[in-house]
TORKOL-78737 format. One record per residue (C-alpha): residue in three letters; x, y, z. Coordinates in steps of 0.1 Angstrom, whole numbers, padded with zeros to 4 digits. Each point is the difference from the previous one (the first is absolute). Example, Ala and Ser with C-alpha at 12.3 -4.5 7.8 and 13.67 -1.06 7.14 Angstrom:
BEGIN
<rec><residuo>ALA</residuo><u>0123</u><v>-0045</v><w>0078</w></rec>
<rec><residuo>SER</residuo><u>0014</u><v>0034</v><w>-0007</w></rec>
END
This chain:
BEGIN
<rec><residuo>UNK</residuo><u>1318</u><v>1413</v><w>0865</w></rec>
<rec><residuo>UNK</residuo><u>-0014</u><v>-0015</v><w>-0032</w></rec>
<rec><residuo>UNK</residuo><u>-0036</u><v>0004</v><w>-0010</w></rec>
<rec><residuo>UNK</residuo><u>-0018</u><v>-0012</v><w>-0032</w></rec>
<rec><residuo>UNK</residuo><u>-0033</u><v>0011</v><w>-0014</w></rec>
<rec><residuo>UNK</residuo><u>-0022</u><v>-0010</v><w>-0030</w></rec>
<rec><residuo>UNK</residuo><u>0005</u><v>0020</v><w>-0032</w></rec>
<rec><residuo>UNK</residuo><u>-0024</u><v>-0007</v><w>-0029</w></rec>
<rec><residuo>UNK</residuo><u>0017</u><v>-0014</v><w>-0031</w></rec>
<rec><residuo>UNK</residuo><u>0033</u><v>-0009</v><w>0019</w></rec>
<rec><residuo>UNK</residuo><u>0010</u><v>-0026</v><w>0026</w></rec>
<rec><residuo>UNK</residuo><u>0001</u><v>0026</v><w>0027</w></rec>
<rec><residuo>UNK</residuo><u>0015</u><v>0033</v><w>0012</w></rec>
<rec><residuo>UNK</residuo><u>0023</u><v>0001</v><w>0030</w></rec>
<rec><residuo>UNK</residuo><u>0022</u><v>0022</v><w>0021</w></rec>
<rec><residuo>UNK</residuo><u>0029</u><v>-0008</v><w>0024</w></rec>
<rec><residuo>UNK</residuo><u>0010</u><v>0026</v><w>0027</w></rec>
<rec><residuo>UNK</residuo><u>0034</u><v>-0002</v><w>0017</w></rec>
<rec><residuo>UNK</residuo><u>0010</u><v>0018</v><w>0031</w></rec>
<rec><residuo>UNK</residuo><u>0037</u><v>-0004</v><w>-0003</w></rec>
<rec><residuo>UNK</residuo><u>0027</u><v>-0025</v><w>-0012</w></rec>
<rec><residuo>UNK</residuo><u>-0019</u><v>-0032</v><w>-0009</w></rec>
<rec><residuo>UNK</residuo><u>0006</u><v>-0030</v><w>-0022</w></rec>
<rec><residuo>UNK</residuo><u>-0028</u><v>-0018</v><w>-0018</w></rec>
<rec><residuo>UNK</residuo><u>-0003</u><v>-0032</v><w>-0020</w></rec>
<rec><residuo>UNK</residuo><u>-0021</u><v>-0001</v><w>-0033</w></rec>
<rec><residuo>UNK</residuo><u>-0006</u><v>-0035</v><w>-0012</w></rec>
<rec><residuo>UNK</residuo><u>-0011</u><v>-0013</v><w>-0034</w></rec>
<rec><residuo>UNK</residuo><u>-0037</u><v>0002</v><w>-0008</w></rec>
<rec><residuo>UNK</residuo><u>-0001</u><v>0003</v><w>-0038</w></rec>
<rec><residuo>UNK</residuo><u>-0010</u><v>0036</v><w>0001</w></rec>
<rec><residuo>UNK</residuo><u>0015</u><v>0034</v><w>-0011</w></rec>
<rec><residuo>UNK</residuo><u>-0003</u><v>0033</v><w>0018</w></rec>
<rec><residuo>UNK</residuo><u>0005</u><v>0037</v><w>-0007</w></rec>
<rec><residuo>UNK</residuo><u>0011</u><v>0019</v><w>0030</w></rec>
<rec><residuo>UNK</residuo><u>0006</u><v>0036</v><w>0012</w></rec>
<rec><residuo>UNK</residuo><u>0018</u><v>0010</v><w>0031</w></rec>
<rec><residuo>UNK</residuo><u>-0003</u><v>0032</v><w>0019</w></rec>
<rec><residuo>UNK</residuo><u>0037</u><v>0004</v><w>-0006</w></rec>
<rec><residuo>UNK</residuo><u>-0008</u><v>0004</v><w>-0037</w></rec>
<rec><residuo>UNK</residuo><u>0008</u><v>-0034</v><w>-0015</w></rec>
<rec><residuo>UNK</residuo><u>-0024</u><v>-0013</v><w>-0027</w></rec>
<rec><residuo>UNK</residuo><u>0007</u><v>-0035</v><w>-0011</w></rec>
<rec><residuo>UNK</residuo><u>-0012</u><v>-0035</v><w>-0011</w></rec>
<rec><residuo>UNK</residuo><u>0006</u><v>-0032</v><w>0018</w></rec>
<rec><residuo>UNK</residuo><u>0000</u><v>-0029</v><w>-0024</w></rec>
<rec><residuo>UNK</residuo><u>-0011</u><v>-0037</v><w>0006</w></rec>
<rec><residuo>UNK</residuo><u>0023</u><v>-0016</v><w>0025</w></rec>
<rec><residuo>UNK</residuo><u>0015</u><v>-0034</v><w>0001</w></rec>
<rec><residuo>UNK</residuo><u>0017</u><v>0005</v><w>0033</w></rec>
<rec><residuo>UNK</residuo><u>-0004</u><v>0021</v><w>0032</w></rec>
<rec><residuo>UNK</residuo><u>0008</u><v>0036</v><w>-0004</w></rec>
<rec><residuo>UNK</residuo><u>0013</u><v>0018</v><w>0031</w></rec>
<rec><residuo>UNK</residuo><u>-0010</u><v>0037</v><w>0004</w></rec>
<rec><residuo>UNK</residuo><u>0017</u><v>0025</v><w>0023</w></rec>
<rec><residuo>UNK</residuo><u>-0014</u><v>0034</v><w>0012</w></rec>
<rec><residuo>UNK</residuo><u>0025</u><v>0025</v><w>0013</w></rec>
<rec><residuo>UNK</residuo><u>-0025</u><v>0022</v><w>0019</w></rec>
<rec><residuo>UNK</residuo><u>-0037</u><v>0009</v><w>0003</w></rec>
<rec><residuo>UNK</residuo><u>-0021</u><v>0000</v><w>-0031</w></rec>
<rec><residuo>UNK</residuo><u>-0029</u><v>-0016</v><w>-0019</w></rec>
<rec><residuo>UNK</residuo><u>0001</u><v>-0021</v><w>-0031</w></rec>
<rec><residuo>UNK</residuo><u>-0032</u><v>-0001</v><w>-0021</w></rec>
<rec><residuo>UNK</residuo><u>-0007</u><v>-0027</v><w>-0026</w></rec>
<rec><residuo>UNK</residuo><u>-0026</u><v>-0016</v><w>-0023</w></rec>
<rec><residuo>UNK</residuo><u>0004</u><v>-0037</v><w>-0009</w></rec>
<rec><residuo>UNK</residuo><u>-0009</u><v>-0018</v><w>-0032</w></rec>
<rec><residuo>UNK</residuo><u>-0011</u><v>-0036</v><w>0002</w></rec>
<rec><residuo>UNK</residuo><u>0021</u><v>-0027</v><w>-0017</w></rec>
<rec><residuo>UNK</residuo><u>0001</u><v>0005</v><w>-0038</w></rec>
<rec><residuo>UNK</residuo><u>-0012</u><v>0036</v><w>0000</w></rec>
<rec><residuo>UNK</residuo><u>0029</u><v>0023</v><w>0009</w></rec>
<rec><residuo>UNK</residuo><u>0023</u><v>-0004</v><w>-0030</w></rec>
<rec><residuo>UNK</residuo><u>-0027</u><v>0013</v><w>-0023</w></rec>
<rec><residuo>UNK</residuo><u>-0002</u><v>0032</v><w>0021</w></rec>
<rec><residuo>UNK</residuo><u>0037</u><v>0005</v><w>-0001</w></rec>
<rec><residuo>UNK</residuo><u>0004</u><v>-0009</v><w>-0037</w></rec>
<rec><residuo>UNK</residuo><u>0027</u><v>-0026</v><w>0003</w></rec>
<rec><residuo>UNK</residuo><u>0000</u><v>-0038</v><w>0002</w></rec>
<rec><residuo>UNK</residuo><u>-0003</u><v>-0013</v><w>0036</w></rec>
<rec><residuo>UNK</residuo><u>0034</u><v>-0018</v><w>-0001</w></rec>
<rec><residuo>UNK</residuo><u>0017</u><v>0034</v><w>-0005</w></rec>
<rec><residuo>UNK</residuo><u>-0013</u><v>0011</v><w>0034</w></rec>
<rec><residuo>UNK</residuo><u>0006</u><v>-0032</v><w>0018</w></rec>
<rec><residuo>UNK</residuo><u>0018</u><v>0005</v><w>0034</w></rec>
<rec><residuo>UNK</residuo><u>0005</u><v>0037</v><w>-0010</w></rec>
<rec><residuo>UNK</residuo><u>-0008</u><v>0034</v><w>0015</w></rec>
<rec><residuo>UNK</residuo><u>-0001</u><v>0025</v><w>-0029</w></rec>
<rec><residuo>UNK</residuo><u>-0007</u><v>0038</v><w>0000</w></rec>
<rec><residuo>UNK</residuo><u>-0034</u><v>0005</v><w>-0015</w></rec>
<rec><residuo>UNK</residuo><u>0014</u><v>0027</v><w>-0024</w></rec>
<rec><residuo>UNK</residuo><u>0021</u><v>-0027</v><w>-0017</w></rec>
<rec><residuo>UNK</residuo><u>-0032</u><v>-0017</v><w>-0010</w></rec>
<rec><residuo>UNK</residuo><u>-0025</u><v>0028</v><w>-0005</w></rec>
<rec><residuo>UNK</residuo><u>0023</u><v>0029</v><w>-0009</w></rec>
<rec><residuo>UNK</residuo><u>0000</u><v>0033</v><w>0020</w></rec>
<rec><residuo>UNK</residuo><u>-0021</u><v>-0002</v><w>0031</w></rec>
<rec><residuo>UNK</residuo><u>0004</u><v>0035</v><w>0015</w></rec>
<rec><residuo>UNK</residuo><u>-0037</u><v>0008</v><w>-0004</w></rec>
<rec><residuo>UNK</residuo><u>-0010</u><v>-0032</v><w>0017</w></rec>
<rec><residuo>UNK</residuo><u>0025</u><v>0006</v><w>0028</w></rec>
<rec><residuo>UNK</residuo><u>-0014</u><v>0035</v><w>0005</w></rec>
<rec><residuo>UNK</residuo><u>-0035</u><v>-0015</v><w>0003</w></rec>
<rec><residuo>UNK</residuo><u>0012</u><v>-0025</v><w>0025</w></rec>
<rec><residuo>UNK</residuo><u>0017</u><v>0026</v><w>0021</w></rec>
<rec><residuo>UNK</residuo><u>-0032</u><v>0021</v><w>0002</w></rec>
<rec><residuo>UNK</residuo><u>-0024</u><v>-0029</v><w>0004</w></rec>
<rec><residuo>UNK</residuo><u>-0019</u><v>-0009</v><w>0032</w></rec>
<rec><residuo>UNK</residuo><u>-0002</u><v>-0035</v><w>-0013</w></rec>
<rec><residuo>UNK</residuo><u>0031</u><v>-0010</v><w>-0021</w></rec>
<rec><residuo>UNK</residuo><u>-0013</u><v>-0035</v><w>-0006</w></rec>
<rec><residuo>UNK</residuo><u>-0030</u><v>0015</v><w>-0019</w></rec>
<rec><residuo>UNK</residuo><u>0024</u><v>0019</v><w>-0022</w></rec>
<rec><residuo>UNK</residuo><u>0022</u><v>-0030</v><w>-0006</w></rec>
<rec><residuo>UNK</residuo><u>-0031</u><v>-0022</v><w>-0007</w></rec>
<rec><residuo>UNK</residuo><u>-0016</u><v>0025</v><w>-0024</w></rec>
<rec><residuo>UNK</residuo><u>0033</u><v>0002</v><w>-0020</w></rec>
<rec><residuo>UNK</residuo><u>0004</u><v>-0037</v><w>-0001</w></rec>
<rec><residuo>UNK</residuo><u>-0036</u><v>-0007</v><w>-0010</w></rec>
<rec><residuo>UNK</residuo><u>0003</u><v>0025</v><w>-0028</w></rec>
<rec><residuo>UNK</residuo><u>0030</u><v>-0019</v><w>-0014</w></rec>
<rec><residuo>UNK</residuo><u>-0017</u><v>-0033</v><w>0005</w></rec>
<rec><residuo>UNK</residuo><u>-0030</u><v>0011</v><w>-0021</w></rec>
<rec><residuo>UNK</residuo><u>0024</u><v>0010</v><w>-0028</w></rec>
<rec><residuo>UNK</residuo><u>0021</u><v>-0032</v><w>0002</w></rec>
<rec><residuo>UNK</residuo><u>-0022</u><v>-0029</v><w>0015</w></rec>
<rec><residuo>UNK</residuo><u>0019</u><v>-0032</v><w>0011</w></rec>
<rec><residuo>UNK</residuo><u>0003</u><v>-0031</v><w>-0021</w></rec>
<rec><residuo>UNK</residuo><u>-0036</u><v>-0016</v><w>0000</w></rec>
<rec><residuo>UNK</residuo><u>0014</u><v>-0035</v><w>0008</w></rec>
<rec><residuo>UNK</residuo><u>0018</u><v>0012</v><w>0031</w></rec>
<rec><residuo>UNK</residuo><u>-0030</u><v>-0005</v><w>0022</w></rec>
<rec><residuo>UNK</residuo><u>-0005</u><v>-0035</v><w>-0014</w></rec>
<rec><residuo>UNK</residuo><u>0036</u><v>-0009</v><w>0007</w></rec>
<rec><residuo>UNK</residuo><u>-0001</u><v>0013</v><w>0036</w></rec>
<rec><residuo>UNK</residuo><u>-0032</u><v>-0019</v><w>0007</w></rec>
<rec><residuo>UNK</residuo><u>0011</u><v>-0033</v><w>-0015</w></rec>
<rec><residuo>UNK</residuo><u>0037</u><v>-0002</v><w>0008</w></rec>
<rec><residuo>UNK</residuo><u>-0005</u><v>-0014</v><w>0036</w></rec>
<rec><residuo>UNK</residuo><u>-0019</u><v>-0030</v><w>-0012</w></rec>
<rec><residuo>UNK</residuo><u>0010</u><v>-0006</v><w>-0037</w></rec>
<rec><residuo>UNK</residuo><u>0033</u><v>-0012</v><w>-0013</w></rec>
<rec><residuo>UNK</residuo><u>0019</u><v>0022</v><w>-0025</w></rec>
<rec><residuo>UNK</residuo><u>-0008</u><v>-0022</v><w>-0030</w></rec>
<rec><residuo>UNK</residuo><u>-0036</u><v>-0004</v><w>0009</w></rec>
<rec><residuo>UNK</residuo><u>-0004</u><v>0038</v><w>0006</w></rec>
<rec><residuo>UNK</residuo><u>0016</u><v>0008</v><w>-0033</w></rec>
<rec><residuo>UNK</residuo><u>-0024</u><v>-0024</v><w>-0018</w></rec>
<rec><residuo>UNK</residuo><u>-0030</u><v>0015</v><w>0018</w></rec>
<rec><residuo>UNK</residuo><u>0010</u><v>0035</v><w>-0011</w></rec>
<rec><residuo>UNK</residuo><u>0008</u><v>-0011</v><w>-0036</w></rec>
<rec><residuo>UNK</residuo><u>0037</u><v>0009</v><w>0004</w></rec>
<rec><residuo>UNK</residuo><u>0032</u><v>-0020</v><w>-0004</w></rec>
<rec><residuo>UNK</residuo><u>0020</u><v>-0004</v><w>0032</w></rec>
<rec><residuo>UNK</residuo><u>0026</u><v>0025</v><w>-0013</w></rec>
<rec><residuo>UNK</residuo><u>-0028</u><v>0026</v><w>-0007</w></rec>
<rec><residuo>UNK</residuo><u>-0014</u><v>-0005</v><w>0035</w></rec>
<rec><residuo>UNK</residuo><u>0034</u><v>0005</v><w>0015</w></rec>
<rec><residuo>UNK</residuo><u>0006</u><v>0031</v><w>-0020</w></rec>
<rec><residuo>UNK</residuo><u>-0034</u><v>0016</v><w>0008</w></rec>
<rec><residuo>UNK</residuo><u>0003</u><v>-0009</v><w>0037</w></rec>
<rec><residuo>UNK</residuo><u>0035</u><v>0017</v><w>0002</w></rec>
<rec><residuo>UNK</residuo><u>-0014</u><v>0031</v><w>-0016</w></rec>
<rec><residuo>UNK</residuo><u>-0032</u><v>0002</v><w>0021</w></rec>
<rec><residuo>UNK</residuo><u>0013</u><v>-0012</v><w>0034</w></rec>
<rec><residuo>UNK</residuo><u>0038</u><v>0002</v><w>-0001</w></rec>
<rec><residuo>UNK</residuo><u>0002</u><v>-0037</v><w>0006</w></rec>
<rec><residuo>UNK</residuo><u>-0005</u><v>-0032</v><w>-0021</w></rec>
<rec><residuo>UNK</residuo><u>-0030</u><v>-0022</v><w>0010</w></rec>
<rec><residuo>UNK</residuo><u>0020</u><v>-0022</v><w>0025</w></rec>
<rec><residuo>UNK</residuo><u>0014</u><v>0029</v><w>0019</w></rec>
<rec><residuo>UNK</residuo><u>-0033</u><v>0018</v><w>-0001</w></rec>
<rec><residuo>UNK</residuo><u>-0016</u><v>-0031</v><w>0016</w></rec>
<rec><residuo>UNK</residuo><u>0027</u><v>0000</v><w>0027</w></rec>
<rec><residuo>UNK</residuo><u>-0005</u><v>0036</v><w>0008</w></rec>
<rec><residuo>UNK</residuo><u>-0038</u><v>0000</v><w>0001</w></rec>
<rec><residuo>UNK</residuo><u>0000</u><v>-0032</v><w>0022</w></rec>
<rec><residuo>UNK</residuo><u>0025</u><v>0016</v><w>0024</w></rec>
<rec><residuo>UNK</residuo><u>-0021</u><v>0032</v><w>0002</w></rec>
<rec><residuo>UNK</residuo><u>-0032</u><v>-0020</v><w>0007</w></rec>
<rec><residuo>UNK</residuo><u>0018</u><v>-0020</v><w>0027</w></rec>
<rec><residuo>UNK</residuo><u>0013</u><v>0031</v><w>0017</w></rec>
<rec><residuo>UNK</residuo><u>-0035</u><v>0015</v><w>0000</w></rec>
<rec><residuo>UNK</residuo><u>-0015</u><v>-0031</v><w>0016</w></rec>
<rec><residuo>UNK</residuo><u>0028</u><v>-0001</v><w>0026</w></rec>
<rec><residuo>UNK</residuo><u>-0006</u><v>0036</v><w>0009</w></rec>
<rec><residuo>UNK</residuo><u>-0037</u><v>-0007</v><w>0005</w></rec>
<rec><residuo>UNK</residuo><u>0010</u><v>-0025</v><w>0026</w></rec>
<rec><residuo>UNK</residuo><u>-0004</u><v>-0033</v><w>-0019</w></rec>
<rec><residuo>UNK</residuo><u>0024</u><v>-0027</v><w>0014</w></rec>
<rec><residuo>UNK</residuo><u>0031</u><v>-0005</v><w>-0022</w></rec>
<rec><residuo>UNK</residuo><u>-0007</u><v>-0036</v><w>-0007</w></rec>
<rec><residuo>UNK</residuo><u>-0035</u><v>0009</v><w>-0012</w></rec>
<rec><residuo>UNK</residuo><u>0015</u><v>0029</v><w>-0020</w></rec>
<rec><residuo>UNK</residuo><u>0023</u><v>-0025</v><w>-0018</w></rec>
<rec><residuo>UNK</residuo><u>-0030</u><v>-0023</v><w>-0007</w></rec>
<rec><residuo>UNK</residuo><u>-0023</u><v>0026</v><w>-0013</w></rec>
<rec><residuo>UNK</residuo><u>0026</u><v>0016</v><w>-0023</w></rec>
<rec><residuo>UNK</residuo><u>0014</u><v>-0031</v><w>-0016</w></rec>
<rec><residuo>UNK</residuo><u>0033</u><v>-0004</v><w>0017</w></rec>
<rec><residuo>UNK</residuo><u>0011</u><v>-0036</v><w>0005</w></rec>
<rec><residuo>UNK</residuo><u>0003</u><v>0005</v><w>0038</w></rec>
<rec><residuo>UNK</residuo><u>0008</u><v>0026</v><w>0025</w></rec>
<rec><residuo>UNK</residuo><u>0037</u><v>-0005</v><w>-0005</w></rec>
<rec><residuo>UNK</residuo><u>-0004</u><v>0009</v><w>-0037</w></rec>
<rec><residuo>UNK</residuo><u>-0019</u><v>0031</v><w>0009</w></rec>
<rec><residuo>UNK</residuo><u>0027</u><v>0010</v><w>0024</w></rec>
<rec><residuo>UNK</residuo><u>0027</u><v>-0004</v><w>-0027</w></rec>
<rec><residuo>UNK</residuo><u>-0019</u><v>0020</v><w>-0024</w></rec>
<rec><residuo>UNK</residuo><u>-0006</u><v>0029</v><w>0024</w></rec>
<rec><residuo>UNK</residuo><u>0036</u><v>0001</v><w>0010</w></rec>
<rec><residuo>UNK</residuo><u>0011</u><v>0001</v><w>-0037</w></rec>
<rec><residuo>UNK</residuo><u>-0025</u><v>0026</v><w>-0010</w></rec>
<rec><residuo>UNK</residuo><u>-0001</u><v>0022</v><w>0031</w></rec>
<rec><residuo>UNK</residuo><u>0034</u><v>-0006</v><w>0016</w></rec>
<rec><residuo>UNK</residuo><u>-0014</u><v>-0008</v><w>0034</w></rec>
<rec><residuo>UNK</residuo><u>-0022</u><v>-0027</v><w>0016</w></rec>
<rec><residuo>UNK</residuo><u>-0038</u><v>0003</v><w>-0003</w></rec>
<rec><residuo>UNK</residuo><u>-0005</u><v>0007</v><w>0037</w></rec>
<rec><residuo>UNK</residuo><u>0024</u><v>0029</v><w>-0002</w></rec>
<rec><residuo>UNK</residuo><u>-0014</u><v>0013</v><w>-0032</w></rec>
<rec><residuo>UNK</residuo><u>-0036</u><v>0003</v><w>0013</w></rec>
<rec><residuo>UNK</residuo><u>0010</u><v>0014</v><w>0035</w></rec>
<rec><residuo>UNK</residuo><u>-0016</u><v>0034</v><w>0005</w></rec>
END
């Protein structure tokens, strides 16, 4: 069972509970997460470019907080592309985490502990101020036009996008469009309408992109 809830200053907090041996599929969304499991693992999931399969070997709960696109790398202190498609122990990024792990183990709400730690880091190292502008404009503006609007060269835009998101602008656009399309499909919007509203050439184009990024057809991906 997977449940999300709002968390001020972050994209959300979430928890996933498994009853036994289960396999899950995490698909690209441009976000980064910090996670703690009741088995004692504390790690970071970087921005993905492909589906990531997860396997649980027994009962347990995974708690996480999620950072919206362009936010997480500042929290972790490394460029986004270093974390791309990676799962990294948090101690490799923040140094010793024994105290945080003790707090998590004793907490009634581990997500609150994770979120407080993350927000403290975020206040100390805020994200690139142009990241929000890139994320907002990239779905509708070409790379050259976006660079000009931001007063950057195309190369500077690409470099700052890699650092903030883990992707260059073209890949960022692809991932964010895919994420929006999946959200609409899960809300019950017909697939042809999803393709139209998210800027795919047609439903076949949407289907190809979903298979490429998620590894399965859209209907299978959104199946409960």
